[in-house]
mmCIF file of the C-alpha atoms, coordinates in Angstrom:
data_MODEL
# 
_entry.id   MODEL 
# 
loop_
_atom_site.group_PDB 
_atom_site.id 
_atom_site.type_symbol 
_atom_site.label_atom_id 
_atom_site.label_alt_id 
_atom_site.label_comp_id 
_atom_site.label_asym_id 
_atom_site.label_entity_id 
_atom_site.label_seq_id 
_atom_site.pdbx_PDB_ins_code 
_atom_site.Cartn_x 
_atom_site.Cartn_y 
_atom_site.Cartn_z 
_atom_site.occupancy 
_atom_site.B_iso_or_equiv 
_atom_site.pdbx_formal_charge 
_atom_site.auth_seq_id 
_atom_site.auth_comp_id 
_atom_site.auth_asym_id 
_atom_site.auth_atom_id 
_atom_site.pdbx_PDB_model_num 
ATOM 1  C CA . MET A 1 1  ? 22.110 12.171 10.867 1.00 0.00 ? 1  MET A CA 1 
ATOM 2  C CA . SER A 1 2  ? 25.213 13.970 11.330 1.00 0.00 ? 2  SER A CA 1 
ATOM 3  C CA . THR A 1 3  ? 29.140 12.940 10.838 1.00 0.00 ? 3  THR A CA 1 
ATOM 4  C CA . ASP A 1 4  ? 30.352 16.563 11.949 1.00 0.00 ? 4  ASP A CA 1 
ATOM 5  C CA . ASP A 1 5  ? 29.104 16.572 15.449 1.00 0.00 ? 5  ASP A CA 1 
ATOM 6  C CA . GLY A 1 6  ? 26.022 18.336 14.776 1.00 0.00 ? 6  GLY A CA 1 
ATOM 7  C CA . ALA A 1 7  ? 27.473 20.958 12.443 1.00 0.00 ? 7  ALA A CA 1 
ATOM 8  C CA . SER A 1 8  ? 25.282 19.854 9.500  1.00 0.00 ? 8  SER A CA 1 
ATOM 9  C CA . TRP A 1 9  ? 22.403 17.635 9.207  1.00 0.00 ? 9  TRP A CA 1 
ATOM 10 C CA . ARG A 1 10 ? 21.151 14.977 6.618  1.00 0.00 ? 10 ARG A CA 1 
ATOM 11 C CA . GLN A 1 11 ? 17.612 13.537 6.549  1.00 0.00 ? 11 GLN A CA 1 
ATOM 12 C CA . VAL A 1 12 ? 17.345 9.894  6.168  1.00 0.00 ? 12 VAL A CA 1 
ATOM 13 C CA . PRO A 1 13 ? 14.287 7.939  5.166  1.00 0.00 ? 13 PRO A CA 1 
ATOM 14 C CA . VAL A 1 14 ? 12.024 6.174  7.822  1.00 0.00 ? 14 VAL A CA 1 
ATOM 15 C CA . VAL A 1 15 ? 9.879  3.496  7.201  1.00 0.00 ? 15 VAL A CA 1 
ATOM 16 C CA . PRO A 1 16 ? 7.102  1.946  9.264  1.00 0.00 ? 16 PRO A CA 1 
ATOM 17 C CA . SER A 1 17 ? 8.069  -1.275 11.347 1.00 0.00 ? 17 SER A CA 1 
ATOM 18 C CA . GLY A 1 18 ? 5.859  -3.298 13.767 1.00 0.00 ? 18 GLY A CA 1 
ATOM 19 C CA . THR A 1 19 ? 4.292  -0.588 15.813 1.00 0.00 ? 19 THR A CA 1 
ATOM 20 C CA . GLY A 1 20 ? 7.021  2.136  15.072 1.00 0.00 ? 20 GLY A CA 1 
ATOM 21 C CA . TRP A 1 21 ? 9.353  3.331  12.660 1.00 0.00 ? 21 TRP A CA 1 
ATOM 22 C CA . THR A 1 22 ? 12.977 2.388  11.628 1.00 0.00 ? 22 THR A CA 1 
ATOM 23 C CA . ALA A 1 23 ? 15.416 4.980  10.132 1.00 0.00 ? 23 ALA A CA 1 
ATOM 24 C CA . LEU A 1 24 ? 17.582 3.809  7.138  1.00 0.00 ? 24 LEU A CA 1 
ATOM 25 C CA . ILE A 1 25 ? 20.984 5.162  7.740  1.00 0.00 ? 25 ILE A CA 1 
ATOM 26 C CA . ALA A 1 26 ? 23.885 4.239  5.556  1.00 0.00 ? 26 ALA A CA 1 
ATOM 27 C CA . ASN A 1 27 ? 27.214 4.538  7.673  1.00 0.00 ? 27 ASN A CA 1 
ATOM 28 C CA . PRO A 1 28 ? 30.073 6.829  6.136  1.00 0.00 ? 28 PRO A CA 1 
ATOM 29 C CA . GLY A 1 29 ? 33.065 5.124  4.478  1.00 0.00 ? 29 GLY A CA 1 
ATOM 30 C CA . ILE A 1 30 ? 35.480 6.817  6.758  1.00 0.00 ? 30 ILE A CA 1 
ATOM 31 C CA . PRO A 1 31 ? 36.072 6.167  10.409 1.00 0.00 ? 31 PRO A CA 1 
ATOM 32 C CA . GLY A 1 32 ? 34.350 8.726  12.996 1.00 0.00 ? 32 GLY A CA 1 
ATOM 33 C CA . PHE A 1 33 ? 31.119 9.167  14.634 1.00 0.00 ? 33 PHE A CA 1 
ATOM 34 C CA . VAL A 1 34 ? 27.277 9.245  13.712 1.00 0.00 ? 34 VAL A CA 1 
ATOM 35 C CA . SER A 1 35 ? 24.947 11.569 15.701 1.00 0.00 ? 35 SER A CA 1 
ATOM 36 C CA . LEU A 1 36 ? 21.324 11.264 15.152 1.00 0.00 ? 36 LEU A CA 1 
ATOM 37 C CA . ARG A 1 37 ? 18.338 13.627 15.447 1.00 0.00 ? 37 ARG A CA 1 
ATOM 38 C CA . ALA A 1 38 ? 14.768 12.753 15.616 1.00 0.00 ? 38 ALA A CA 1 
ATOM 39 C CA . THR A 1 39 ? 11.802 14.907 15.574 1.00 0.00 ? 39 THR A CA 1 
ATOM 40 C CA . SER A 1 40 ? 8.100  13.879 16.256 1.00 0.00 ? 40 SER A CA 1 
ATOM 41 C CA . THR A 1 41 ? 5.060  16.297 15.789 1.00 0.00 ? 41 THR A CA 1 
ATOM 42 C CA . ASP A 1 42 ? 1.575  15.024 16.964 1.00 0.00 ? 42 ASP A CA 1 
ATOM 43 C CA . THR A 1 43 ? -1.785 16.141 15.219 1.00 0.00 ? 43 THR A CA 1 
ATOM 44 C CA . ALA A 1 44 ? -2.102 19.149 17.570 1.00 0.00 ? 44 ALA A CA 1 
ATOM 45 C CA . GLY A 1 45 ? 1.166  20.531 16.474 1.00 0.00 ? 45 GLY A CA 1 
ATOM 46 C CA . ALA A 1 46 ? 3.036  19.597 19.875 1.00 0.00 ? 46 ALA A CA 1 
ATOM 47 C CA . ARG A 1 47 ? 6.745  18.824 18.859 1.00 0.00 ? 47 ARG A CA 1 
ATOM 48 C CA . VAL A 1 48 ? 9.606  17.213 20.402 1.00 0.00 ? 48 VAL A CA 1 
ATOM 49 C CA . THR A 1 49 ? 13.372 16.826 19.249 1.00 0.00 ? 49 THR A CA 1 
ATOM 50 C CA . GLN A 1 50 ? 15.864 14.404 20.640 1.00 0.00 ? 50 GLN A CA 1 
ATOM 51 C CA . THR A 1 51 ? 19.526 14.719 19.614 1.00 0.00 ? 51 THR A CA 1 
ATOM 52 C CA . ILE A 1 52 ? 22.367 12.210 20.399 1.00 0.00 ? 52 ILE A CA 1 
ATOM 53 C CA . THR A 1 53 ? 25.415 13.453 19.637 1.00 0.00 ? 53 THR A CA 1 
ATOM 54 C CA . ARG A 1 54 ? 28.005 10.808 18.833 1.00 0.00 ? 54 ARG A CA 1 
ATOM 55 C CA . ALA A 1 55 ? 25.400 8.141  19.025 1.00 0.00 ? 55 ALA A CA 1 
ATOM 56 C CA . TYR A 1 56 ? 27.878 5.396  17.800 1.00 0.00 ? 56 TYR A CA 1 
ATOM 57 C CA . ALA A 1 57 ? 31.636 5.131  16.533 1.00 0.00 ? 57 ALA A CA 1 
ATOM 58 C CA . VAL A 1 58 ? 31.944 4.103  12.643 1.00 0.00 ? 58 VAL A CA 1 
ATOM 59 C CA . GLY A 1 59 ? 35.673 2.310  12.391 1.00 0.00 ? 59 GLY A CA 1 
# 
């Protein structure tokens, strides 16, 4: 997650949830936006990354 439009990133824990995973994100204590980035790698080493800048607002 990022709170500065992707200038810096912080890893967050993920936990199994049903047939997928859930990221445990603590919202910042100040107004602004949270950006999200997820990376997945398969057993063959293929990798995909998806970034959503300003995924949601925090008021």
